[in-house]
C-alpha positions in Angstrom: 0.5 0.1 0.3 2.8 2.2 0.3 3.9 1.9 -2.9 0.6 3.4 -4.0 0.7 6.3 -1.7 3.8 7.3 -3.2 2.6 7.0 -6.9 -0.2 8.8 -6.5 2.0 12.0 -5.1 3.8 12.2 -8.6 2.6 14.6 -11.1 4.0 13.2 -14.4 4.8 16.5 -16.8 3.9 15.6 -20.8 6.8 16.3 -22.8 6.1 14.0 -26.2 8.5 12.5 -28.1 12.1 11.9 -26.0 14.5 14.3 -27.8 18.0 14.0 -26.4 18.8 17.8 -27.1 16.0 18.6 -24.4 16.7 19.1 -21.1 14.0 18.1 -18.5 12.7 18.5 -15.5 11.6 15.9 -12.7 8.6 13.4 -13.6 8.6 14.5 -16.9 6.8 12.0 -19.4 7.9 11.2 -22.7 7.5 8.2 -25.4 10.2 6.3 -27.3 11.7 7.5 -30.4 8.9 4.4 -31.4 5.7 5.5 -29.3 6.0 1.8 -28.0 7.3 3.2 -24.3 6.9 6.0 -22.2 9.8 7.0 -19.4 9.1 8.8 -16.6 12.3 11.3 -15.3 13.5 10.2 -12.1 15.7 13.1 -11.8 16.7 16.7 -13.9 17.7 15.6 -17.2 20.8 17.1 -19.1 20.4 17.5 -22.3 22.5 14.7 -24.5 20.7 12.1 -21.6 19.7 9.4 -24.0 16.1 7.8 -23.0 18.1 4.2 -21.7 20.2 6.0 -19.1 18.7 4.5 -15.9 20.2 7.1 -13.9 17.6 9.3 -15.0 14.8 7.7 -16.5 12.4 4.7 -15.9 10.1 2.9 -17.9 6.2 3.9 -17.0 4.8 2.1 -19.5 6.2 -0.6 -22.2 3.1 -1.3 -24.6 5.2 -3.4 -26.7 5.5 -6.0 -23.1 1.8 -6.0 -23.3 1.5 -6.5 -26.2 3.5 -9.6 -26.2 1.8 -10.9 -22.9 -1.8 -10.3 -24.6 -0.3 -12.1 -28.0 0.7 -15.4 -25.8 -2.7 -15.4 -23.6 -4.5 -16.1 -27.1 -2.0 -18.4 -28.7 -2.4 -20.4 -25.2 -6.2 -20.1 -25.6 -6.2 -20.8 -29.5 -3.7 -24.0 -28.8 -6.4 -25.1 -25.8 -9.5 -24.4 -28.1 -7.6 -26.5 -31.0 -6.8 -29.1 -28.8 -10.5 -29.6 -27.5 -12.2 -29.7 -31.5 
């Protein structure tokens, strides 16, 4: 429950696609270049920092991972249905 309290205090600042030439304030929310993941800055980010630098960014959402999980679940369900038929 304490983790939930922490998360409710974060007020992300939407900043669009990540641009390493820009600076970002703590709690900035940026999208990866392909739009498959969103990252939240854990501290002020100077220019020149890549989105993969875990000292500055943490994954906020990962659409690719969610789609992989969904695809796997659908595949398992299709296999189960095929075995029943």
